[in-house]
C-alpha positions as CSV (number, residue, x, y, z in Angstrom):
1,A,122.6,100.0,99.5
2,V,119.1,101.1,100.1
3,L,116.1,103.1,98.7
4,I,115.9,106.9,99.8
5,P,113.0,107.0,102.1
6,R,110.0,108.9,100.5
7,P,107.0,110.5,102.1
8,E,104.6,108.1,100.7
9,T,106.3,105.5,103.0
10,E,105.0,107.3,106.1
11,L,101.6,106.3,105.3
12,L,102.7,102.7,106.2
13,V,104.0,104.1,109.7
14,E,100.8,106.1,110.3
15,A,98.4,103.1,109.3
16,S,100.2,100.6,111.3
17,L,100.3,102.7,114.3
18,H,96.7,103.2,114.1
19,I,95.7,99.5,113.6
20,L,97.8,98.8,116.5
21,K,96.6,101.4,118.7
22,D,94.8,98.8,121.1
23,V,97.2,95.9,120.9
24,E,99.4,95.6,123.6
25,R,103.1,94.5,123.1
26,P,102.6,94.0,119.5
27,L,105.2,91.5,117.5
28,I,105.8,93.6,114.1
29,V,108.0,92.1,111.3
30,D,109.0,94.7,108.6
31,V,109.7,92.9,105.6
32,G,112.3,94.5,103.1
33,T,113.5,97.0,105.8
34,G,116.1,98.5,103.7
35,S,117.2,101.7,105.5
36,G,115.2,100.8,108.5
37,C,112.8,103.8,108.3
38,I,109.8,102.0,108.9
39,A,110.8,99.5,111.7
40,L,112.8,102.3,113.5
41,S,110.0,104.7,113.3
42,L,107.4,101.7,114.7
43,A,110.0,101.0,117.4
44,A,110.2,104.8,118.5
45,E,106.5,105.2,118.8
46,R,105.7,101.9,120.3
47,L,108.1,101.2,123.0
48,D,106.2,98.0,124.1
49,A,106.4,96.6,120.7
50,D,108.8,93.8,119.7
51,V,110.1,94.6,116.1
52,C,111.9,92.6,113.9
53,A,113.6,93.8,110.5
54,I,114.3,91.4,107.6
55,D,116.0,92.3,104.5
56,I,117.7,90.0,101.9
57,S,120.3,92.3,101.3
58,G,123.3,92.3,103.8
59,P,124.4,95.9,102.7
60,A,120.8,97.3,103.5
61,L,121.0,95.6,107.0
62,E,124.3,97.0,107.7
63,V,122.7,100.5,106.7
64,A,119.6,100.0,108.8
65,R,121.7,98.7,112.0
66,E,123.8,102.0,111.6
67,N,120.5,103.9,111.3
68,A,119.3,102.2,114.6
69,R,122.7,103.1,116.3
70,R,122.8,106.7,115.4
71,I,119.2,107.6,116.6
72,G,119.5,105.7,119.8
73,L,117.5,102.6,119.1
74,E,120.2,100.1,119.1
75,G,118.7,97.1,120.8
76,R,115.2,98.0,120.2
77,V,115.1,96.1,116.7
78,A,116.0,92.6,115.7
79,F,117.6,92.6,112.4
80,H,117.3,89.5,110.1
81,H,119.1,88.5,106.8
82,G,116.7,86.4,104.8
83,D,113.8,86.2,102.5
84,L,110.4,87.3,103.6
85,L,109.4,85.9,106.8
86,E,111.7,82.9,107.0
87,P,113.9,84.3,109.5
88,V,111.2,84.6,111.9
89,A,109.3,81.3,111.1
90,H,109.6,80.6,114.9
91,F,106.8,83.1,115.3
92,A,104.3,82.0,112.8
93,G,100.7,82.6,114.2
94,R,101.9,84.9,116.6
95,I,102.7,88.1,114.3
96,D,100.4,91.1,115.0
97,L,101.8,93.2,111.9
98,V,103.7,92.5,108.8
99,V,104.8,95.9,107.1
100,S,106.5,96.2,103.7
101,N,107.3,98.4,101.2
102,P,108.4,95.6,98.5
103,P,110.0,96.2,95.2
104,Y,107.0,96.8,92.8
105,V,108.4,98.8,90.0
106,D,107.6,97.3,86.5
107,P,111.2,96.6,84.9
108,T,109.7,97.9,81.6
109,E,109.4,101.3,83.3
110,R,113.0,101.7,84.2
111,A,113.9,104.2,81.3
112,S,111.1,106.2,82.7
113,L,112.4,106.3,86.3
114,A,114.0,109.7,87.4
115,P,117.9,109.4,86.8
116,E,118.8,109.6,90.6
117,V,116.5,106.5,91.1
118,R,117.3,104.5,88.2
119,D,121.1,105.0,88.1
120,H,121.6,105.1,92.0
121,E,119.2,103.1,94.0
122,P,119.4,99.3,94.2
123,T,117.9,97.5,91.4
124,L,116.9,94.7,94.1
125,A,115.0,97.1,96.1
126,L,113.2,98.6,93.0
127,F,112.2,95.8,90.6
128,P,110.6,92.5,91.9
129,P,111.7,89.0,90.4
130,G,109.0,88.2,87.7
131,D,106.0,90.3,87.2
132,P,105.3,93.5,89.3
133,L,102.9,91.7,91.8
134,S,105.0,88.8,92.5
135,M,106.4,90.2,96.0
136,Y,102.9,90.9,96.9
137,R,101.8,87.7,95.9
138,R,104.4,86.0,97.9
139,L,104.0,88.4,100.9
140,A,100.2,87.6,101.1
141,G,100.9,84.0,101.0
142,V,103.2,84.0,103.9
143,S,101.3,86.5,105.9
144,A,98.2,84.5,105.7
145,S,99.8,81.7,107.6
146,D,102.3,83.6,109.8
147,L,100.0,86.5,111.0
148,R,98.0,85.6,114.1
149,P,94.1,85.6,113.5
150,G,93.1,89.1,113.3
151,G,96.5,90.2,112.5
152,W,97.5,92.9,109.7
153,L,99.7,93.0,106.6
154,V,100.3,96.7,105.5
155,V,102.0,97.4,102.3
156,E,102.8,100.1,100.0
157,L,101.6,100.1,96.5
158,G,103.0,101.2,93.3
159,H,100.7,103.4,90.9
160,G,97.5,101.6,89.8
161,Q,98.3,98.4,91.6
162,A,95.5,98.7,94.4
163,A,92.8,96.7,92.8
164,S,95.1,93.8,91.7
165,V,96.9,93.5,95.1
166,E,93.4,93.7,96.9
167,A,92.2,90.8,94.6
168,L,95.2,88.7,95.3
169,C,95.2,89.4,99.0
170,R,91.7,87.9,99.1
171,T,92.6,84.9,97.3
172,H,94.9,84.2,100.5
173,G,92.1,84.6,102.7
174,L,93.1,88.2,103.7
175,V,90.4,90.6,103.9
176,P,91.2,94.5,102.6
177,A,90.4,96.7,105.4
178,G,91.8,100.4,104.1
179,L,93.4,102.1,101.2
180,H,95.4,105.3,102.0
181,R,96.1,107.8,99.5
182,D,99.2,110.0,99.2
183,L,99.2,113.9,98.9
184,A,98.4,113.5,95.3
185,G,95.6,111.3,95.7
186,I,97.4,108.1,94.6
187,P,96.3,104.9,96.5
188,R,99.8,104.3,98.2
189,A,99.1,102.0,101.3
190,L,96.7,98.9,101.6
191,T,95.9,97.4,105.0
192,V,94.5,93.8,105.1
193,R,93.6,91.4,107.7
194,R,93.9,87.9,108.4
């Protein structure tokens, strides 16, 4: 029902913790939470944070809720079923951080994926609807309106997508602030600020 968390996703958690270090009681929204690994990690590290986790997949949310229960974080994260930031629209203009590992694999690359990914991980979590940048475009648009002034968007990137995602964030008035590379030196996480 969910992607298996990979080491690259740790970059999102590390970047998020760093940019929120001076923010008291941050309001954090994890879009496309899947297993809940990002939201739960942030909730465990920032006991003062209000954390919301959103996924369009009901089965994924069940996995995330079960993971929260198993690690003793039940009640620390509010889980919401829905698309992008729609379930937390009442927080518009007050969100400190939107963090996401969105689907970004180009569907034309399906055949080149490892069999354990291609054959067993959910299509909804791997491949975006439309072009490979479609989810970034949508995330940047809603983040530009729903983040508080000075708030942050942190996203995981696919290989070779950094410049394109930075450019589309700029078109929404979001300012690129940092690019984080994985152990192979590939740009994997982008931080932008409203």
